[in-house]
C-alpha positions as CSV (number, residue, x, y, z in Angstrom):
1,X,58.0,-27.8,90.1
2,X,59.2,-31.3,91.9
3,X,58.7,-32.8,95.2
4,X,60.8,-34.5,98.0
5,X,59.5,-37.0,100.4
6,X,61.8,-38.6,103.0
7,X,60.1,-42.1,104.1
8,X,61.4,-42.0,107.8
9,X,59.1,-45.6,107.9
10,X,61.8,-48.7,109.4
11,X,59.2,-51.4,107.1
12,X,59.9,-49.6,104.1
13,X,61.7,-51.4,101.4
14,X,62.6,-50.3,98.0
15,X,60.9,-51.5,95.0
16,X,58.1,-53.4,96.9
17,X,56.5,-50.9,99.3
18,X,54.2,-48.8,97.7
19,X,54.1,-45.0,98.3
20,X,50.9,-43.1,97.5
21,X,50.7,-39.2,97.2
22,X,48.0,-36.6,97.1
23,X,48.7,-33.3,95.9
24,X,46.7,-29.8,96.1
25,X,48.9,-27.9,93.9
26,X,52.4,-26.5,93.2
27,X,54.4,-23.6,94.6
28,X,57.0,-21.2,92.9
29,X,58.8,-18.3,94.5
30,X,56.4,-18.3,97.6
31,X,53.0,-18.5,95.8
32,X,50.8,-21.5,96.1
33,X,49.2,-22.6,93.0
34,X,45.6,-24.4,93.5
35,X,43.5,-23.6,90.9
36,X,43.3,-26.7,88.0
37,X,44.2,-24.4,85.7
38,X,47.4,-23.9,86.8
39,X,48.2,-27.7,87.8
40,X,47.4,-28.2,83.8
41,X,49.7,-25.7,83.0
42,X,52.3,-27.0,85.1
43,X,52.1,-30.6,83.8
44,X,51.9,-29.9,80.4
45,X,54.9,-27.6,80.1
46,X,56.8,-30.0,82.9
47,X,55.8,-33.6,82.0
48,X,54.3,-33.2,78.3
49,X,57.0,-30.7,76.5
50,X,54.6,-27.8,75.2
51,X,55.9,-24.7,74.8
52,X,53.6,-21.6,75.9
53,X,55.3,-19.1,74.2
54,X,54.1,-21.1,70.8
55,X,51.8,-23.7,71.3
56,X,49.9,-22.3,74.0
57,X,47.2,-19.6,74.7
58,X,48.3,-18.2,78.5
59,X,45.5,-16.0,78.8
60,X,43.2,-18.6,79.0
61,X,45.0,-20.4,81.9
62,X,44.4,-17.1,83.7
63,X,40.6,-16.9,82.6
64,X,39.9,-20.4,83.8
65,X,41.7,-19.7,86.8
66,X,39.7,-16.8,87.4
67,X,36.2,-18.3,86.4
68,X,36.9,-21.3,88.5
69,X,36.6,-21.8,91.8
70,X,37.2,-25.0,92.6
71,X,40.4,-26.6,94.2
72,X,41.6,-30.3,93.7
73,X,43.0,-33.2,95.5
74,X,44.9,-35.5,93.4
75,X,46.0,-38.9,94.3
76,X,49.0,-40.8,92.4
77,X,48.3,-44.2,94.0
78,X,50.2,-45.6,90.6
79,X,52.2,-44.9,88.0
80,X,50.0,-42.5,86.1
81,X,50.3,-40.7,82.9
82,X,50.6,-37.2,82.8
83,X,47.6,-37.2,80.4
84,X,45.2,-39.4,82.7
85,X,46.0,-36.9,85.4
86,X,45.1,-34.2,83.0
87,X,41.8,-35.8,82.0
88,X,40.6,-36.2,84.9
89,X,41.6,-32.5,86.3
90,X,39.2,-31.3,83.2
91,X,36.4,-33.8,84.2
92,X,36.6,-32.2,87.5
93,X,36.7,-28.5,86.4
94,X,34.0,-29.2,83.9
95,X,37.0,-27.9,81.3
96,X,38.4,-28.7,77.7
97,X,40.9,-27.5,75.2
98,X,39.9,-26.5,72.0
99,X,42.0,-23.6,69.6
100,X,42.1,-19.8,69.0
101,X,41.8,-18.5,65.9
102,X,45.9,-18.7,65.5
103,X,46.2,-22.1,66.3
104,X,46.9,-21.5,70.1
105,X,45.7,-24.3,72.2
106,X,43.5,-23.0,75.4
107,X,42.4,-24.5,78.4
108,X,38.4,-23.4,79.0
109,X,36.6,-23.8,82.0
110,X,33.3,-23.9,81.0
111,X,30.3,-21.6,82.4
112,X,26.5,-22.4,81.6
113,X,26.0,-18.6,81.7
114,X,28.6,-17.2,79.1
115,X,28.0,-18.4,75.4
116,X,31.3,-18.0,73.4
117,X,31.6,-17.7,69.6
118,X,30.7,-21.2,67.7
119,X,33.0,-21.9,65.1
120,X,31.9,-21.2,61.2
121,X,32.0,-24.3,59.1
122,X,32.8,-24.0,55.5
123,X,30.8,-26.5,53.1
124,X,33.8,-28.2,52.6
125,X,34.7,-28.9,55.8
126,X,31.6,-31.0,56.6
127,X,31.8,-34.3,55.4
128,X,27.7,-35.2,55.8
129,X,24.6,-33.7,56.6
130,X,24.5,-33.5,60.4
131,X,22.4,-35.2,62.4
132,X,21.1,-35.4,66.1
133,X,21.2,-38.8,67.9
134,X,19.4,-39.2,71.6
135,X,20.6,-41.6,73.7
136,X,17.9,-42.6,76.2
137,X,20.0,-44.8,78.3
138,X,22.1,-41.8,79.2
139,X,19.6,-39.5,80.3
140,X,20.1,-39.2,84.2
141,X,18.0,-37.4,86.6
142,X,20.6,-37.7,89.6
143,X,24.2,-37.0,89.8
144,X,26.9,-38.3,92.8
145,X,30.1,-36.9,92.4
146,X,32.9,-38.1,94.4
147,X,35.0,-35.8,96.2
148,X,38.1,-35.6,99.1
149,X,39.5,-39.0,98.3
150,X,40.6,-40.7,100.9
151,X,44.0,-42.5,99.9
152,X,44.5,-44.8,103.0
153,X,40.7,-46.1,103.0
154,X,40.5,-46.0,98.9
155,X,37.2,-44.3,99.5
156,X,35.2,-41.0,98.7
157,X,32.6,-38.5,100.3
158,X,29.9,-38.1,97.9
159,X,27.4,-35.3,96.8
160,X,24.5,-35.8,94.6
161,X,22.2,-33.5,93.2
162,X,18.5,-34.4,91.9
163,X,16.7,-32.8,88.9
164,X,12.7,-34.1,90.0
165,X,11.6,-32.2,86.4
166,X,13.8,-34.7,84.2
167,X,12.5,-37.8,86.5
168,X,9.0,-36.6,85.5
169,X,9.5,-35.6,82.1
170,X,11.4,-38.7,80.9
171,X,10.5,-41.2,83.3
172,X,14.1,-41.6,84.2
173,X,15.3,-42.7,87.6
174,X,18.9,-43.3,87.2
175,X,21.9,-42.1,88.9
176,X,25.1,-41.2,87.0
177,X,28.6,-41.4,89.7
178,X,31.5,-39.8,88.7
179,X,34.5,-39.7,90.9
180,X,36.3,-36.2,90.8
181,X,39.6,-34.6,92.3
182,X,37.6,-32.2,93.8
183,X,38.4,-31.3,97.5
184,X,35.5,-30.4,99.3
185,X,31.4,-30.4,98.9
186,X,30.8,-27.3,97.6
187,X,33.0,-27.6,94.9
188,X,31.2,-31.5,94.1
189,X,27.9,-29.9,94.0
190,X,28.7,-27.0,91.9
191,X,30.3,-29.9,89.2
192,X,26.7,-31.9,89.9
193,X,24.5,-29.2,89.3
194,X,26.2,-27.9,85.9
195,X,26.5,-31.7,84.7
196,X,22.6,-31.8,85.6
197,X,22.3,-28.4,83.7
198,X,23.6,-30.4,80.4
């Protein structure tokens, strides 16, 4: 679960020289785990102290790993909380957390073609009449997803996707810029397409 690095630079000074790390996954028993769901599972168990036997739906991890094709490049450039890393992994994988019927936490990769069973709310659970709020300033016709982050240059490569129909319908030309942990261009295109679908 932990990596060991040997620094051989003669100019390295403990406590003053900055060290940056970018990882793609983790190895266990000779098997390399690179899917976002597996990385999140390891972070939650190793660094957040969750018990997967009593708190987590492990089946959801396998379902999400099967559903997601993306691979990540996770750069750590300064002291960062595990939860912050998990949050950006979820954004990169278009994933979210919810609970199953027994209160177990689930990691789920969202798939546009899959319609889940919506939860049923009783009248006592509704605090007020639901309202639909529209935010015209948050309508975008173009999504640019940053991927393949270069730690040395501190730059991303970008892949964009445009919905000309929305641009015409809403007369909006705004672009949404999202920096991700995605490693390759195809995964960035998939994420951009899914965000436009939303």
